[in-house]
VMD Tcl script that draws the C-alpha trace (Angstrom):
set ca {
  {161.09 183.75 186.72}
  {162.98 182.34 189.95}
  {166.31 184.00 189.11}
  {164.51 186.93 188.40}
  {162.78 186.83 192.02}
  {166.56 186.09 193.41}
  {168.05 189.16 192.04}
  {165.16 191.60 193.08}
  {165.28 190.17 197.05}
  {169.14 190.23 197.01}
  {168.88 194.11 195.71}
  {166.50 194.69 198.26}
  {168.31 193.34 201.40}
  {171.43 194.75 200.27}
  {169.59 198.58 199.93}
  {167.66 198.01 203.17}
  {171.04 196.82 205.22}
  {172.88 199.89 203.90}
  {170.86 202.10 206.01}
  {171.63 204.93 203.10}
  {169.09 204.11 200.74}
  {171.39 203.39 197.84}
  {170.73 200.94 195.51}
  {168.31 201.07 192.70}
  {166.57 204.56 192.05}
  {162.91 204.87 191.42}
  {162.86 204.66 187.89}
  {164.67 200.72 187.82}
  {161.73 199.90 190.04}
  {159.19 201.37 187.88}
  {160.71 199.31 184.91}
  {160.57 196.12 186.69}
  {156.94 196.59 187.75}
  {156.00 196.99 183.99}
  {157.65 194.32 182.78}
  {156.04 191.91 185.57}
  {152.69 193.62 184.64}
  {153.39 192.61 181.02}
  {154.18 189.09 182.16}
  {151.29 188.74 184.32}
  {148.85 189.99 181.31}
  {150.56 186.94 179.11}
  {149.51 184.81 182.01}
  {146.17 185.70 182.34}
  {145.41 185.58 178.84}
  {147.09 182.17 178.45}
  {144.71 181.15 181.70}
  {141.69 182.51 179.84}
  {142.39 180.60 176.39}
  {142.75 177.34 178.32}
  {139.53 178.03 180.85}
  {137.10 178.98 177.63}
  {138.40 175.85 175.77}
  {137.83 173.67 178.58}
  {134.56 174.73 179.21}
  {133.59 174.61 175.78}
  {134.26 170.94 175.76}
  {132.98 170.17 179.35}
  {129.85 168.20 178.14}
  {132.06 165.82 176.09}
  {134.40 165.34 179.03}
  {131.45 163.71 181.31}
  {131.18 161.03 178.70}
  {134.62 159.91 178.43}
  {136.93 157.74 180.84}
  {139.86 159.86 180.20}
  {138.44 163.05 181.88}
  {138.64 165.69 178.99}
  {138.44 166.00 175.26}
  {141.45 168.28 174.36}
  {141.58 166.30 170.89}
  {138.49 168.12 170.23}
  {139.57 171.78 170.42}
  {139.82 174.16 167.30}
  {142.84 173.96 165.04}
  {145.15 176.45 166.41}
  {144.43 176.13 169.87}
  {147.49 174.50 170.43}
  {149.52 177.25 168.36}
  {147.98 179.83 170.43}
  {149.19 178.71 173.37}
  {152.69 177.81 172.69}
  {152.73 181.54 171.16}
  {151.59 182.89 174.61}
  {154.51 181.01 176.53}
  {156.86 182.15 174.17}
  {155.77 186.01 174.92}
  {156.06 185.31 178.32}
  {159.63 183.66 178.21}
  {160.65 186.42 175.60}
  {159.43 189.18 178.17}
  {161.37 187.49 181.16}
  {164.45 187.24 179.36}
  {164.51 190.74 178.56}
  {163.41 191.44 181.94}
  {166.77 189.52 183.02}
  {168.95 191.28 180.73}
  {168.20 195.09 181.83}
  {168.60 194.36 185.42}
  {171.66 195.62 186.81}
  {173.79 194.11 189.40}
  {173.35 195.23 192.96}
  {175.69 197.78 194.51}
  {178.75 196.74 195.36}
  {179.24 194.08 192.82}
  {181.79 193.97 190.39}
  {181.20 195.89 186.84}
  {180.96 194.24 183.86}
  {183.17 193.96 181.23}
  {182.70 196.26 177.80}
  {180.65 194.30 175.16}
  {182.30 192.40 172.52}
  {183.59 194.47 169.58}
  {182.57 194.05 165.61}
  {180.41 191.04 165.73}
  {180.05 189.28 162.52}
  {176.94 186.96 161.70}
  {177.49 184.94 158.78}
  {175.24 181.88 157.19}
  {175.76 179.48 154.63}
  {173.69 176.19 153.43}
  {175.01 173.22 152.14}
  {172.61 170.51 150.71}
  {169.41 170.74 153.16}
  {170.90 172.07 156.36}
  {172.07 175.61 157.07}
  {174.63 176.94 159.60}
  {175.67 180.04 161.05}
  {179.14 181.70 162.05}
  {179.71 184.39 164.54}
  {182.78 185.98 164.72}
  {183.74 189.16 167.27}
  {186.72 190.86 168.75}
  {187.90 191.17 172.21}
  {186.18 193.94 174.39}
  {188.17 197.14 174.89}
  {188.69 199.15 177.67}
  {190.59 202.64 177.50}
  {191.33 201.57 173.79}
  {192.99 198.44 174.88}
  {191.84 194.95 174.39}
  {190.52 193.61 177.97}
  {193.50 190.56 178.84}
  {191.63 188.75 182.04}
  {191.90 184.86 182.14}
  {188.27 184.95 183.82}
  {186.88 186.55 180.76}
  {183.64 184.64 179.28}
  {181.80 184.46 176.14}
  {177.81 183.85 176.18}
  {176.55 183.58 172.53}
  {172.68 184.29 172.55}
  {170.48 182.30 169.59}
  {166.79 182.99 169.57}
  {164.51 181.87 166.67}
  {162.19 184.53 165.15}
  {159.47 184.96 162.37}
  {160.09 186.92 159.52}
  {158.82 189.95 161.55}
  {161.00 190.03 164.01}
  {158.77 188.16 166.87}
  {160.45 185.56 169.11}
  {158.92 182.06 168.10}
  {160.74 179.86 170.76}
  {163.23 180.19 173.92}
  {166.46 181.30 173.80}
  {169.56 179.01 173.46}
  {172.93 180.12 175.12}
  {176.43 178.78 174.30}
  {178.78 179.24 177.20}
  {182.65 179.97 175.73}
  {185.25 179.62 179.01}
  {188.17 180.18 176.68}
  {189.00 184.10 176.32}
  {190.84 183.79 173.33}
  {188.01 182.07 171.39}
  {186.20 184.54 169.31}
  {184.14 182.88 167.17}
  {181.23 180.43 167.13}
  {179.42 178.04 164.77}
  {175.87 176.79 164.98}
  {174.96 174.18 162.43}
  {171.94 171.68 161.63}
  {169.59 174.74 161.02}
  {166.63 175.21 158.68}
  {167.05 176.85 155.83}
  {164.92 180.16 155.18}
  {164.85 180.37 158.75}
  {165.20 183.45 160.70}
  {167.31 184.00 164.05}
  {168.29 186.68 166.44}
  {171.76 186.51 167.90}
  {173.89 188.75 170.15}
  {177.24 187.95 171.89}
  {177.69 188.70 175.90}
  {181.03 189.11 177.67}
  {181.19 188.14 181.29}
  {184.07 188.71 183.74}
  {184.35 186.61 187.05}
  {180.72 186.60 188.69}
  {180.14 190.02 187.71}
  {176.34 190.86 185.36}
  {177.47 190.69 181.78}
  {177.19 193.27 178.91}
  {175.90 192.07 175.29}
  {176.25 193.53 172.31}
  {173.56 194.70 170.01}
  {171.23 191.84 168.47}
  {171.69 190.91 164.87}
  {168.91 189.42 162.63}
  {169.33 187.34 159.82}
  {167.70 184.33 157.65}
  {169.91 181.30 156.74}
  {169.84 181.11 152.88}
  {167.82 178.61 150.82}
  {169.31 175.22 149.51}
  {170.59 175.48 146.37}
  {168.11 173.56 143.96}
  {169.12 170.68 141.85}
  {168.51 171.08 138.05}
  {165.10 170.79 136.24}
  {164.19 167.34 135.49}
  {162.00 166.48 132.20}
  {162.84 169.35 129.81}
  {160.45 168.63 126.80}
  {158.60 170.41 123.76}
  {155.06 170.86 123.59}
  {155.00 172.38 120.30}
  {156.85 173.99 117.29}
  {155.68 177.17 115.35}
  {158.12 179.13 112.52}
  {159.01 181.55 114.88}
  {158.50 179.91 118.20}
  {159.09 176.46 120.59}
  {156.77 175.85 123.60}
  {158.57 174.40 126.48}
  {157.74 172.48 129.77}
  {159.71 170.90 132.20}
  {159.04 169.14 136.04}
  {160.74 170.95 139.08}
  {163.98 170.11 140.69}
  {164.08 167.54 142.88}
  {165.77 169.37 145.53}
  {165.00 173.47 145.32}
  {163.54 174.99 148.74}
  {161.77 178.26 147.70}
  {162.67 179.10 144.01}
  {163.00 182.69 142.74}
  {163.09 181.95 138.86}
  {163.73 179.70 136.13}
  {166.33 180.75 133.43}
  {166.32 179.27 129.92}
  {169.41 179.10 127.90}
  {168.86 179.32 124.06}
  {171.63 179.03 121.44}
  {170.92 179.04 117.57}
  {172.76 176.73 115.25}
  {174.97 179.96 114.57}
  {175.83 180.25 117.72}
  {174.27 183.20 118.83}
  {173.04 182.86 122.54}
  {169.95 184.27 124.41}
  {169.30 184.11 128.31}
  {165.51 184.14 129.25}
  {164.15 184.68 132.89}
  {160.82 182.69 134.14}
  {159.60 185.01 136.97}
  {157.39 183.79 138.56}
  {159.06 180.41 138.58}
  {156.51 178.27 136.75}
  {157.33 175.34 134.76}
  {156.58 176.31 131.14}
  {157.21 178.99 128.87}
  {157.15 179.70 125.10}
  {159.91 181.21 123.34}
  {158.79 183.66 120.68}
  {160.47 185.89 118.35}
  {162.60 182.77 116.85}
  {163.97 182.47 113.02}
  {162.08 179.69 111.04}
  {163.65 176.62 110.11}
  {166.59 176.98 112.35}
  {168.23 174.72 115.24}
  {168.42 175.79 118.38}
  {169.72 174.01 121.93}
  {168.19 174.54 125.04}
  {168.63 174.20 128.59}
  {166.99 175.09 131.72}
  {168.19 176.12 135.48}
  {166.66 177.02 138.74}
  {167.47 179.73 141.28}
  {167.05 180.56 144.73}
  {168.22 183.08 146.96}
  {171.08 180.91 147.26}
  {172.35 180.63 143.55}
  {171.63 178.47 140.52}
  {171.33 175.03 140.17}
  {173.05 173.40 137.28}
  {171.39 173.44 133.78}
  {169.05 170.48 132.57}
  {170.52 168.04 130.04}
  {170.68 169.98 126.61}
  {167.42 170.02 124.28}
  {167.77 170.08 120.59}
  {164.89 171.76 118.59}
  {164.11 172.77 115.28}
  {161.51 175.61 113.94}
  {158.95 175.14 111.36}
  {159.98 176.43 108.03}
  {158.37 179.40 106.09}
  {158.45 181.05 103.18}
  {156.29 184.37 103.03}
  {153.71 184.80 99.65}
  {154.82 187.93 97.54}
  {153.78 191.53 98.66}
  {150.64 192.56 97.01}
  {149.39 195.67 94.92}
  {153.07 197.10 94.39}
  {152.61 200.64 92.76}
  {154.21 203.79 92.21}
  {153.37 206.74 94.37}
  {155.34 209.62 92.99}
  {158.44 209.97 91.00}
  {160.55 212.90 89.72}
  {163.77 213.51 87.90}
  {166.14 211.19 90.69}
  {163.55 209.15 92.86}
  {160.69 206.71 92.75}
  {158.45 206.35 95.76}
  {156.72 202.92 95.99}
  {154.16 201.47 98.20}
  {152.68 197.90 98.27}
  {150.41 195.68 100.45}
  {151.45 192.95 102.99}
  {151.17 189.23 101.62}
  {148.56 186.78 102.63}
  {148.93 185.91 106.46}
  {151.04 182.81 106.91}
  {152.09 181.28 110.38}
  {155.42 182.84 110.34}
  {156.99 186.53 111.03}
  {157.81 188.90 108.25}
  {161.25 190.91 109.29}
  {160.93 193.33 106.13}
  {160.80 193.80 102.47}
  {163.45 193.66 100.05}
  {163.01 196.22 96.51}
  {164.92 194.82 93.92}
  {165.52 197.23 90.74}
  {167.31 197.68 87.74}
  {167.11 199.94 84.52}
  {166.48 198.88 81.20}
  {169.98 197.63 80.00}
  {169.96 195.06 82.83}
  {173.40 195.66 83.52}
  {173.84 196.93 87.21}
  {171.27 195.18 89.77}
  {170.30 196.96 93.15}
  {168.23 196.08 96.48}
  {167.00 198.30 98.70}
  {166.02 196.78 102.31}
  {162.94 198.26 104.73}
  {164.21 198.00 108.49}
  {160.94 196.17 109.55}
  {157.70 195.23 108.22}
  {156.06 197.98 109.75}
  {157.20 199.86 106.55}
  {155.22 199.24 103.48}
  {156.79 201.72 101.53}
  {160.21 202.90 99.93}
  {161.84 206.13 98.31}
  {164.44 204.88 95.63}
  {167.05 207.41 95.38}
  {170.14 208.33 93.23}
  {168.35 207.46 90.02}
  {169.19 208.76 86.41}
  {166.69 211.20 84.77}
  {164.75 210.17 81.89}
  {165.75 206.26 82.64}
  {163.06 203.25 82.46}
  {163.63 201.24 85.78}
  {161.98 198.12 86.89}
  {160.81 197.26 90.36}
  {159.84 194.10 92.31}
  {159.49 193.85 96.10}
  {159.51 190.75 98.06}
  {158.89 189.76 101.94}
  {162.06 188.90 103.99}
  {161.75 186.82 107.08}
  {164.85 186.03 109.46}
  {166.24 183.36 107.06}
  {164.88 183.77 103.45}
  {163.30 185.62 100.98}
  {160.07 184.92 99.95}
  {158.16 184.89 96.08}
  {158.44 188.48 94.49}
  {155.57 190.56 93.47}
  {154.65 191.61 89.78}
  {157.28 194.16 88.46}
  {156.35 197.48 88.04}
  {157.96 199.79 85.20}
  {158.44 203.59 85.84}
  {160.49 206.01 83.67}
  {161.87 208.77 85.89}
  {161.25 212.37 84.66}
  {163.84 214.30 82.33}
  {166.70 216.62 82.98}
  {168.29 219.05 81.53}
  {171.67 217.75 79.58}
  {175.00 217.36 81.40}
  {177.63 219.40 80.04}
  {179.37 218.65 77.07}
  {182.91 216.87 77.41}
  {186.24 217.62 76.81}
  {185.87 220.67 75.30}
  {189.31 221.58 73.47}
  {190.37 224.73 71.50}
  {193.37 225.09 68.94}
  {194.33 227.65 65.90}
  {193.18 227.01 63.08}
  {194.64 230.30 61.65}
  {197.16 232.75 63.36}
  {196.93 235.79 61.48}
  {194.20 237.05 62.00}
  {193.47 234.77 64.86}
  {190.65 232.32 64.23}
  {190.07 228.99 66.41}
  {188.47 225.44 66.49}
  {186.50 224.56 69.62}
  {186.10 220.54 69.51}
  {183.65 218.56 72.15}
  {182.09 215.29 72.97}
  {178.65 214.98 73.70}
  {177.29 215.22 77.13}
  {177.38 212.00 78.82}
  {173.64 212.69 79.89}
  {171.42 213.87 77.17}
  {168.18 212.91 78.99}
  {166.33 212.65 75.74}
  {167.18 214.25 72.18}
  {169.34 217.30 72.03}
  {167.81 220.38 70.36}
  {171.24 222.39 69.98}
  {174.62 223.32 71.29}
  {174.54 227.04 72.30}
  {178.12 228.90 72.64}
  {178.23 232.08 74.72}
  {181.67 233.53 73.82}
  {183.42 236.85 73.73}
  {186.61 238.80 75.31}
  {186.49 238.37 79.13}
  {184.47 240.28 81.18}
  {182.63 242.19 77.85}
  {180.15 241.50 75.69}
  {178.81 238.03 74.88}
  {177.88 236.54 71.72}
  {175.56 233.74 71.12}
  {176.14 231.03 68.20}
  {173.68 228.35 67.90}
  {175.17 224.96 66.89}
  {173.51 221.94 65.23}
  {173.28 219.11 67.95}
  {175.08 216.81 65.37}
  {178.07 218.67 65.14}
  {180.93 218.55 67.68}
  {183.15 221.56 66.18}
  {182.58 225.03 65.75}
  {185.22 227.69 64.18}
  {185.52 230.89 65.33}
  {185.06 234.50 64.27}
  {188.23 236.44 63.67}
  {189.65 237.32 67.58}
  {191.23 240.11 68.81}
  {194.85 240.17 69.07}
  {196.52 239.73 72.63}
  {193.29 239.39 74.28}
  {191.68 236.67 76.82}
  {188.35 235.16 75.11}
  {186.01 232.94 77.43}
  {183.82 230.07 75.61}
  {180.59 228.84 77.16}
  {179.33 225.65 75.53}
  {175.97 224.31 76.64}
  {173.74 221.62 75.77}
  {170.09 221.91 75.29}
  {166.79 219.86 75.54}
  {163.16 220.15 75.80}
  {163.88 220.96 79.28}
  {166.52 223.75 78.16}
  {170.11 224.53 79.14}
  {172.65 222.12 80.90}
  {175.83 223.29 82.68}
  {178.49 224.77 80.49}
  {181.89 223.80 79.41}
  {184.06 226.62 80.34}
  {187.49 227.35 78.24}
  {189.56 230.37 77.85}
  {192.16 231.29 74.91}
  {194.53 234.14 75.12}
  {195.11 235.55 71.60}
  {199.24 236.84 71.20}
  {200.26 240.27 70.57}
  {201.45 241.72 67.18}
  {202.30 244.70 65.70}
  {200.02 246.64 63.23}
  {200.91 248.27 59.95}
  {198.09 251.03 59.44}
  {197.79 252.31 55.80}
  {196.75 256.25 56.08}
  {193.74 257.62 54.63}
  {191.51 254.44 54.15}
  {187.87 255.41 52.42}
  {185.17 253.44 50.88}
  {182.14 253.95 48.11}
  {179.65 252.06 47.40}
  {178.88 251.67 43.62}
  {176.51 249.55 41.65}
  {177.16 247.43 39.03}
  {175.10 247.08 35.64}
  {173.88 243.85 37.07}
  {172.24 245.45 40.00}
  {174.89 244.67 42.13}
  {176.51 246.46 45.07}
  {180.43 247.15 45.49}
  {182.51 248.55 48.34}
  {185.39 250.27 46.44}
  {188.13 250.43 49.25}
  {190.96 252.82 48.62}
  {194.21 253.90 51.22}
  {197.72 255.70 50.78}
  {200.98 254.01 51.04}
  {201.71 253.19 54.60}
  {204.69 254.08 56.25}
  {206.65 251.09 56.03}
  {207.26 248.40 53.54}
  {204.72 245.69 53.29}
  {204.11 242.50 50.87}
  {200.18 243.06 50.85}
  {197.08 244.07 52.59}
  {194.28 241.99 54.08}
  {190.87 243.59 54.28}
  {188.09 242.61 56.72}
  {184.67 243.81 56.69}
  {181.22 242.74 57.96}
  {177.77 243.60 57.97}
  {176.82 246.13 60.51}
  {174.58 245.42 63.11}
  {173.56 247.14 66.41}
  {173.70 243.68 68.18}
  {176.75 241.98 66.52}
  {175.47 238.69 65.35}
  {177.43 238.07 61.69}
  {181.08 237.30 61.30}
  {183.61 239.24 59.33}
  {184.76 238.33 55.81}
  {188.41 238.45 54.59}
  {189.89 239.59 51.55}
  {193.75 239.38 50.77}
  {195.68 241.07 48.35}
  {199.42 239.84 48.17}
  {200.17 242.98 46.24}
  {202.57 245.35 47.84}
  {201.47 248.22 45.78}
  {197.82 247.81 45.54}
  {196.09 250.96 46.44}
  {192.30 250.19 46.02}
  {190.22 247.02 46.36}
  {186.57 246.14 45.13}
  {184.11 244.03 47.34}
  {181.36 242.53 46.23}
  {178.34 242.62 48.92}
  {175.06 240.82 48.65}
  {173.07 242.96 50.95}
  {173.16 246.42 49.61}
  {170.97 248.20 51.63}
  {173.22 247.79 54.99}
  {175.93 249.60 55.98}
  {179.34 247.80 56.29}
  {182.46 248.30 58.28}
  {185.74 247.99 56.76}
  {188.94 247.23 58.18}
  {192.60 247.47 55.87}
  {195.83 246.39 57.35}
  {199.23 245.72 55.81}
  {201.23 242.90 56.57}
  {204.48 240.99 56.12}
  {205.93 237.65 55.06}
  {209.47 237.54 56.23}
  {208.43 236.60 59.77}
  {206.66 233.53 59.17}
  {205.05 231.80 62.38}
  {204.08 227.95 62.50}
  {200.98 228.60 60.22}
  {198.02 225.96 59.64}
  {197.22 225.00 56.18}
  {200.30 226.51 54.56}
  {201.15 229.94 54.24}
  {199.82 231.20 57.63}
  {201.62 233.66 59.15}
  {201.90 235.79 62.67}
  {203.82 239.15 61.18}
  {203.89 242.24 62.95}
  {201.65 243.94 60.17}
  {198.71 242.29 60.83}
  {195.41 243.56 61.77}
  {195.39 246.49 64.12}
  {194.84 246.16 67.63}
  {192.03 245.61 69.22}
  {191.84 243.53 65.82}
  {188.21 243.09 64.47}
  {187.39 240.09 66.53}
  {183.90 240.11 67.91}
  {184.38 242.66 70.88}
  {185.94 245.74 69.08}
  {188.34 247.04 66.60}
  {190.83 250.29 66.84}
  {189.75 253.58 64.63}
  {193.22 253.51 63.06}
  {193.18 251.72 59.06}
  {189.28 252.35 59.39}
  {187.63 253.98 56.37}
  {185.89 257.31 56.17}
  {182.04 257.24 57.21}
  {180.17 259.43 54.46}
  {176.54 259.88 54.46}
  {174.26 259.92 57.31}
  {176.62 258.39 59.83}
  {178.87 261.50 60.36}
  {182.19 261.45 61.07}
  {182.48 260.84 64.62}
  {182.93 256.97 65.28}
  {180.21 255.51 67.94}
  {180.46 252.25 69.97}
  {178.31 249.36 68.93}
  {176.37 247.07 71.28}
  {179.60 244.70 70.91}
  {181.79 247.24 72.95}
  {183.90 247.89 69.67}
  {183.71 251.10 67.28}
  {182.26 250.61 63.79}
  {184.82 251.22 60.91}
  {183.90 252.65 57.76}
  {180.25 252.78 57.03}
  {179.22 252.53 53.47}
  {175.59 253.89 53.07}
}
mol new
graphics top color blue
foreach p $ca { graphics top sphere $p radius 0.5 }
foreach p [lrange $ca 0 end-1] q [lrange $ca 1 end] { graphics top cylinder $p $q radius 0.2 }
display resetview
């Protein structure tokens, strides 16, 4: 206060002696007056507090020899007095800092640059280091041996209010640009700034910086102990560190017997914790550390603990909800509750052969159903459910049997086609049964014919694995589709194509057919022809019953006489018309026959040959009777030969 009054008096004297009225402007005086009013207000408030407290205990003072009863003041009286005094001192120091020098005094240097404040706590003691750069003027550091620094150090509370008088450290060495303040309390708040002073001029100050000293680094928690265990939980308790300050949290480090780590934070920092979701019957290594805002303590001594064992009971009421050809939908109820946690369920299953065993796992225990897929149709499977923990599998449920629904058979295997006769062409199909029949086979069904033409259908007994074709067309590609069928229908087809060779045909002219009845009520077809234009070694006559939907087969009659001009063919069904084809053949060009004497000569059945798809009209017998003389196309796509009424 005296320093402030002296500055005011000197400035006033300088102003009046100047005679020009130069000095402080009016706003400067107003600013000073406001600060003085505040100081007087704090003084009056302090006087009122002391006076009221004294009058309050005046009767007690009359009965004491000491003349007062201050020991009877209310609890916070001393603190209130100190608070008012601190505010007075702070307001006074702020006013002094804002006072400018009187006119004519040297100007102060610029304030220090780049002020940095750092703090560290070691043990129970904190320190603050202040660093700065020299003031600069005109872009260059001020170089003057009279330059001095002042480091201002002011205790404050967490709200930024000053709690005690400021401490000033004077540094007379201009080259020294740092200062250390030691022996401070951890977790304390301070405001710090640095002033620069040149000669006797007023100083300039950096902006104040507020900071808090770090807390102590705690020591390790002590007496870590187990208060209880369950299959999936461990209850822990420990005592606080011997040195700890204010803790932010505890951290628990857990490692199981396989080396898998787990880190848990205890916030707020209570001295107990329950570790959940552990694995039953497992050994754990546990350590605890403490944290303050200054870092982590060392870890406590390791504690080894084992959780209790637990084997769950079997799932209840395992049942089939639904099934189809390739999947079974199962459901079950949880086991009887126990002390441990069930992590999920396993479904083990196999078929009736007991060769391959499979396992299905649910992801967690909340799912009490499973859809087992990729099964085989018409197959009996056995299912059993188990409850799974983190370490083991419990007892199994009752076994449930389920047969998947049937399906159509798979395709016949290894379908092969080979010649059994070259002239006229005839082939044999062989195959193996389907890999999966899904029950008893009813038959094999063959769809065959000239590719992209009409189709014949043949039904084959399920015990047979071969089929001989009818006589095929020459120089034609035939397609064969073989299906296996059971009670549900046809499965996919095995498909093969087969091409017959091309041959030259020898067609006798003027072929005629007459129907004749014998003595025993039999019917014969009397076939006649004229000599062909080239020599032959014999004749082949193909004939079959005429059908609008061709399902019958060609019959073959061979006449090894080149001079023959007629032949009789006995037929059983005399009420039907017949198709007859005559061809001449030669023996000199034998091909690789089957069964001996089979030939591939140029004089075979004409083309198209009398296969299932059609025949050329050359070499066909006449068509007497109601059928007329014009050929017509049948349902198989060819033309009928001679018809015998």
